[in-house]
N, C-alpha and C positions, 0 to 999 in steps of 0.2 A: 292425769295427763301432765307430763313434765314440760314446763316451758323454760326456755333459756333465752338470754339476751341475744340480740343480733350480733353476728360475728363481724368485727371490724375488718377482718382479713378477707371477707367474702368479696368475690369479684363483682364490680358494679355491672349493671345491665349493659352499658356501652363500653365493654372492655376494649381498650385502644389497641390498634394493630401493633404497637410497640411491645405489648405484653404477650402477643401471640407469636407463633412460629414465624421466623423471618420469611419474607415473601418468596425468596428463591427456593428455600427448602419446602415451603408449602406447595409451590408449583411442581416441584419434583416428586414429592411423596404423597400429597393429599389430592392434588388436582392436576395431574400431568397431561391431560388431554390437550389443552391449548398448546403446550410446548411441543407435544408430539406432532400436532398438525402443522405448526410452524416449521419444525425441522423436516418433516416430510415434504412440505412445499419447497423448502430450500433445496433439498436433495433432488426433487423432480425438476426444478428449474435448472439446477446445475447439470443434470444429465442431458436435458434438452439443449443447453448451450454447448455441452461437450459434443453431442451428436451433430450440432450445427457447425462445428469446426473450431470451437474455442480451445480444444485440445486438453493437455495434461492438467492445467490449473483448474478447469471446470470439473474434471474427474476427481481431483483431490478434494475439491469443495463438496462434491456429492458424497464421497466416501466419509468425510468428516461429519457431515450432517447426518448421514445414515448411522454412523457409529454412535453419535450423541443421542440419536433417537432410540437406538437399541439400549444404550446405557440407562437412559431415562426410564424406559419401560421396565427394565429389569429392576432398577432401584425402587420404582413404585410398587412392584409386585413383591419385593423381598423385605422392604422396610415398613414396619407397622408403627405409625406415629401414635403419640398419646391421644390425639383426637380420634384416630381410627379405633383405638382400644375403647375409648369412651362410647363411640357409636355402637360398637359390638355389644357392650354391656347394656346399653339402653335398649337395643333391639331384643336382647334376651329378656330384659325386664318386661317389655311389652308382651312378648310371647307367653311368659309365665302369668302375667296379669290376665291375658285373654283366656288362659286355661284354668284360672283360679288356683294356681300352684303357689300358695302363699309362702310356704317355707322356702321354696327355691327362690322366690322373688326377694324375700327378706335377706337371704344369704348374699345377695348382690350389693347390700348396703354395708357401709362401715358401722361398727357398733356405736361410733360417736356421730353418726349422720344427723343432719339437721333438716327439718322440714319447715319451709316458709310459705306463707300465703301472700299472694299479690306481688311482693318485691323481695329480692334477696336481702335488702337492708332491713326488712321488718324483723321483729323478734321471732325466733324460731322455736320449734318443738322438737323434742328428742325422738329417738328411734321408735318409741311406743306409738307415736302418732302415725308414723309411716306404716307400721304393722297393722294398726287399726284400720287405716284406709284400705290396705291390701286385703285384710280379712273380710271387709264388707263385700268384696268381689266374690266371695264364696256363697253368699246368700242373696239378700234382696237386691244387691247391685251387680249380680252376675252379668258378665259381658255376653251379649248375644252376637254382636258384630262390631268389628273395629277396623278403622282404616287410618294408616299414618298419612297425614296430609303433607307434612314437612319434617325432615330430619336433617339438620345442619350441624356440623361439628367443627371444632377448632382446637388446635393445640395451644395451651396456655404456657406450659413449660415442660421440661423433660419428664415430669411426674404427674402432670395434670392435663386433662382434656375436658372440654365442655360441649354439651349438646343442647340445642334448642329443638324441641319436639312439639308438633301439633297433631292432634288426633281428632277423628270424628267417631264417637263411640255410642253404640246403642246398648242399653241394659234392659233387664227384665222390667224395670219400673219406668223407663223413659218412654216418651211419646215421640220416637224418632231419634236421629243421631244427635249427640251432644258434642259441640266443638270445645276442645280444651287446648291450652298452651302451657308448656312446661319448660323449665331450664334445669339441667342436671349437670353437676360437676362430678367428675370421676377422677380418682387419684390412685396411684399405685401404692399398695400397702404390702411390702415384702414382694412376693411373686404373684400377687393378685391385684386386679383393678376393681375398685369398689366405688360405689356412689357415696359421696360424703356430704352432699348438699343437693336437695331437690326443692325446687320452687314451683308451686302451682300458681302460674301467672294469671291465667284468665279462664273463665268459664262463660261461654256465650259472649266473649269479648269484654267481660268485666272481671274485676278482682273477685275471687271466690270468698264465700263465707267460711270462717274457721269451722272445721269439723262437719262439713255439709253432709257427709255420708252417715252420720250418727242417727 
């Protein structure tokens, strides 16, 4: 098992909003629903005022609000942010883990990926530890049932997305569902998005023991 020192460039658990996608861009591309609701309400009110006799200015306001709403919707549908790429990669990882497709799951990781237990600031393990964990799902820890309880993503920069994942997983050895919490950092490498850091944060609400699947 190859162990490596903690990466000083790892993003801390409480990544500040200044390091993430600017709020306006995030609202447009990653969470457009509130903006669409506001613009829709503005358009509806403007139409109501126009019909009530406010005339041309109200119709113009309604048209502008509707146009902005359509533009926001189109932008959200056509632009995929790094955070959204990260979420897609993590969902694929979960699907491969559930099906015990180890080779496909390992292919989602960078060759230089780091595995941390507990916190990202802790010393990390190299890709072999990740593969070992995934291989265990082919045998005694085969997943019987899994449910994603939480999947939240954020864009860190133009090449980096981050996902916080919580699952409830039942395996062939478990006595019921096991709650786990993870943090995964995904970066663009050439034309592919790969996980370059995975942190096993909590098992039953506590930091996990190193190599617990062995």
